[in-house]
NUTI-498087 format. One record per residue (C-alpha): residue number from 1; x, y, z; residue in three letters. Coordinates in steps of 0.02 Angstrom, whole numbers. Layout:
<pts>
PT pos      u      v      w code
PT NUM      X      Y      Z  ALA
...
</pts>
This chain:
<pts>
PT pos      u      v      w code
PT   1   -135    105    326  MET
PT   2   -173    151    148  ALA
PT   3    -28    154     29  VAL
PT   4    -80    286    -96  ALA
PT   5    -16    400   -237  ASN
PT   6   -119    431   -393  GLN
PT   7     38    433   -500  LYS
PT   8     75    265   -579  GLY
PT   9    247    183   -565  GLY
PT  10    301    262   -401  VAL
PT  11    328     99   -305  GLY
PT  12    159     90   -215  LYS
PT  13    140    -99   -238  THR
PT  14    326   -131   -207  THR
PT  15    312    -37    -46  THR
PT  16    150   -119     10  ALA
PT  17    217   -294    -23  VAL
PT  18    390   -269     51  ASN
PT  19    336   -166    200  LEU
PT  20    202   -295    238  GLY
PT  21    332   -436    227  ALA
PT  22    454   -340    339  ALA
PT  23    319   -306    470  LEU
PT  24    271   -494    464  ALA
PT  25    457   -540    490  ASP
PT  26    450   -433    650  MET
PT  27    317   -552    717  GLY
PT  28    171   -437    674  LEU
PT  29     17   -517    591  ARG
PT  30     -7   -417    435  THR
PT  31   -147   -415    307  LEU
PT  32   -115   -340    135  LEU
PT  33   -273   -290     44  ILE
PT  34   -249   -278   -145  ASP
PT  35   -368   -144   -212  LEU
PT  36   -280   -125   -377  ASP
PT  37   -371   -215   -522  PRO
PT  38   -199   -258   -597  GLN
PT  39   -175   -368   -444  GLY
PT  40     13   -345   -437  ASN
PT  41     22   -356   -248  ALA
PT  42    -63   -527   -259  SER
PT  43     48   -600   -393  THR
PT  44    198   -520   -310  GLY
PT  45    162   -631   -158  LEU
PT  46    139   -789   -263  GLY
PT  47    -53   -783   -272  ILE
PT  48   -115   -826   -446  GLU
PT  49   -257   -702   -469  ASN
PT  50   -333   -775   -627  ARG
PT  51   -481   -888   -594  GLY
PT  52   -497   -841   -409  LEU
PT  53   -664   -898   -341  GLU
PT  54   -668   -750   -218  LEU
PT  55   -572   -587   -222  SER
PT  56   -589   -407   -163  MET
PT  57   -718   -383   -300  TYR
PT  58   -836   -496   -204  HIS
PT  59   -798   -404    -38  VAL
PT  60   -845   -238   -112  LEU
PT  61   -986   -287   -227  MET
PT  62  -1067   -436   -141  HIS
PT  63  -1020   -401     42  GLU
PT  64   -922   -564     51  GLU
PT  65   -828   -582    216  SER
PT  66   -643   -536    206  LEU
PT  67   -610   -694    307  ASP
PT  68   -670   -798    159  ASN
PT  69   -558   -702     36  VAL
PT  70   -393   -695    133  VAL
PT  71   -255   -808     74  GLU
PT  72    -95   -854    169  PRO
PT  73     73   -816     88  THR
PT  74    241   -902     99  ASP
PT  75    295   -768    224  VAL
PT  76    243   -817    399  LYS
PT  77    114   -698    472  GLY
PT  78     82   -609    305  LEU
PT  79    -89   -632    226  PHE
PT  80   -162   -557     67  VAL
PT  81   -336   -517     13  ALA
PT  82   -312   -536   -179  PRO
PT  83   -376   -429   -318  ALA
PT  84   -441   -496   -484  SER
PT  85   -473   -410   -650  LEU
PT  86   -660   -399   -600  ASP
PT  87   -611   -259   -483  LEU
PT  88   -592   -144   -633  ALA
PT  89   -781   -161   -656  GLY
PT  90   -812   -122   -474  ALA
PT  91   -750     59   -502  GLU
PT  92   -905     82   -615  ILE
PT  93  -1026    -36   -524  GLU
PT  94   -998     57   -360  LEU
PT  95  -1062    222   -430  VAL
PT  96  -1249    192   -395  PRO
PT  97  -1216     77   -244  ALA
PT  98  -1281    119    -70  PHE
PT  99  -1148    180     53  SER
PT 100  -1023    149    -85  ARG
PT 101   -875    235     -1  GLU
PT 102   -883    136    164  GLN
PT 103   -892    -43     98  ARG
PT 104   -707    -83    129  LEU
PT 105   -714      0    302  LYS
PT 106   -856   -114    357  ARG
PT 107   -768   -270    289  ALA
PT 108   -606   -225    383  ILE
PT 109   -698   -188    546  GLU
PT 110   -759   -370    549  ALA
PT 111   -578   -440    548  VAL
PT 112   -472   -300    621  ILE
PT 113   -443   -387    787  ASP
PT 114   -353   -532    694  ASP
PT 115   -211   -420    632  TYR
PT 116    -81   -301    699  ASP
PT 117    -72   -210    532  TYR
PT 118   -185   -193    383  VAL
PT 119   -101   -119    228  LEU
PT 120   -214    -62     82  ILE
PT 121   -130    -57    -89  ASP
PT 122   -231     76   -179  CYS
PT 123   -239     91   -370  PRO
PT 124   -149    234   -458  PRO
PT 125   -305    343   -475  SER
PT 126   -421    441   -364  LEU
PT 127   -580    342   -407  GLY
PT 128   -699    251   -292  LEU
PT 129   -580    109   -252  LEU
PT 130   -451    230   -183  THR
PT 131   -591    326    -92  VAL
PT 132   -640    161     -9  ASN
PT 133   -458    132     41  GLY
PT 134   -443    305    117  LEU
PT 135   -613    293    204  SER
PT 136   -559    129    284  ALA
PT 137   -384    186    342  ALA
PT 138   -324    276    494  ASN
PT 139   -164    330    407  GLU
PT 140    -98    360    232  VAL
PT 141     80    311    177  LEU
PT 142    135    400     17  VAL
PT 143    286    330    -79  PRO
PT 144    374    469   -175  ILE
PT 145    501    430   -306  GLN
PT 146    664    527   -303  CYS
PT 147    644    601   -477  GLU
PT 148    608    769   -554  TYR
PT 149    418    760   -553  TYR
PT 150    407    684   -379  ALA
PT 151    299    819   -300  LEU
PT 152    191    844   -453  GLU
PT 153     15    779   -421  GLY
PT 154     47    766   -233  LEU
PT 155    -51    923   -202  GLY
PT 156   -202    839   -282  GLN
PT 157   -178    685   -170  LEU
PT 158   -167    797    -19  LEU
PT 159   -328    883    -66  ARG
PT 160   -415    716    -90  ASN
PT 161   -353    654     76  VAL
PT 162   -422    814    153  ASP
PT 163   -590    793     64  LEU
PT 164   -608    612    129  VAL
PT 165   -556    672    303  LYS
PT 166   -688    811    304  ARG
PT 167   -830    707    228  ASN
PT 168   -804    524    262  LEU
PT 169   -665    483    383  ASN
PT 170   -619    616    514  PRO
PT 171   -480    507    589  THR
PT 172   -378    497    426  LEU
PT 173   -204    562    437  ASP
PT 174    -65    577    306  LEU
PT 175     62    510    429  SER
PT 176    204    438    328  THR
PT 177    305    481    173  ILE
PT 178    434    359    102  LEU
PT 179    561    413    -24  CYS
PT 180    587    269   -153  VAL
PT 181    688    238   -311  MET
PT 182    834    330   -239  TYR
PT 183    985    331   -351  ASP
PT 184   1138    387   -252  ALA
PT 185   1236    418   -413  ARG
PT 186   1128    570   -457  THR
PT 187   1130    740   -373  LYS
PT 188    944    759   -414  LEU
PT 189    894    614   -297  ALA
PT 190    974    699   -150  GLY
PT 191    892    864   -195  GLN
PT 192    719    782   -204  VAL
PT 193    741    700    -33  VAL
PT 194    794    869     41  THR
PT 195    642    954    -38  GLU
PT 196    522    824     24  VAL
PT 197    597    832    199  ARG
PT 198    581   1025    196  GLU
PT 199    398   1010    143  HIS
PT 200    343    870    259  PHE
PT 201    469    868    404  GLY
PT 202    441    728    528  GLU
PT 203    321    633    417  LYS
PT 204    462    582    302  VAL
PT 205    546    418    355  LEU
PT 206    734    422    377  ARG
PT 207    745    260    280  SER
PT 208    761    287     92  VAL
PT 209    726    144    -30  ILE
PT 210    863    127   -165  PRO
PT 211    833     97   -346  ARG
PT 212    876    -87   -363  SER
PT 213    870   -222   -495  VAL
PT 214    839   -355   -362  ARG
PT 215    685   -259   -303  LEU
PT 216    618   -263   -482  SER
PT 217    655   -446   -504  GLU
PT 218    575   -511   -344  ALA
PT 219    389   -499   -401  PRO
PT 220    418   -608   -551  SER
PT 221    467   -745   -426  PHE
PT 222    312   -714   -321  GLY
PT 223    416   -658   -174  GLN
PT 224    450   -502    -74  PRO
PT 225    627   -444    -70  ILE
PT 226    648   -499    110  THR
PT 227    641   -682     56  THR
PT 228    701   -662   -124  PHE
PT 229    865   -579    -76  ASP
PT 230    864   -544    111  PRO
PT 231   1038   -466    113  ARG
PT 232   1009   -348    -29  SER
PT 233   1004   -159     -7  ARG
PT 234    817   -157    -46  GLY
PT 235    781   -288     86  ALA
PT 236    881   -196    220  ILE
PT 237    799    -30    174  ALA
PT 238    622   -101    185  TYR
PT 239    661   -183    352  ARG
PT 240    725    -18    418  ASP
PT 241    569     70    352  ALA
PT 242    456    -58    440  ALA
PT 243    547    -31    603  LYS
PT 244    518    159    586  GLU
PT 245    335    137    543  VAL
PT 246    311     25    693  HIS
PT 247    403    142    807  ALA
PT 248    296    288    749  ASN
PT 249    132    201    791  VAL
PT 250    188    114    951  THR
PT 251    153    226   1099  PRO
</pts>
């Protein structure tokens, strides 16, 4: 499942990290692939991404096995394939590369049987890294913030998902939309959720992620919210979202 939205600051990494941790807490072996050169998903799970010997850069550019890159986290059953700053260069280095859009797909295929879920944290752009993420995924999860410009740019993302589906990955499906940064004190947040539900119907999870100071603090301690403050509203909301995601894919 690729977690994608080309807008920055919409809670993509927060969602990838905390959804991954919540799925792992349910006893599901989960791999989080950090495709964002900023490496926030890696540091948010306590992986120091400076000076890494191997990272997702080596998987994409040197065909290193994912097995050699994956690191365990403090959450039982949750593993991360970390990003390093080198990944920023991969966006450019991939341009002339052979079969450049399918490199991540091939890497995942070699380890897919080891995991119940693979979550791909895509960067906030529609470049070759995100295209690799979309080419490798079966499904796309889009976090949408409950703010005025929520749906702005979503049309472009939908067109790109459709392009990847037509040309590279016919099985790709935008399956899940998660409303995040919900502030119950504002009328606008409720209006945005209503609008998103009207547009996308069943694809929108019932769970809504609240705007929360504890959610913002957790990454600086290298922990997901489920271990940093397991009883907080954010932790409860992500656990509920994980249950919905799992229910939707379980036949």
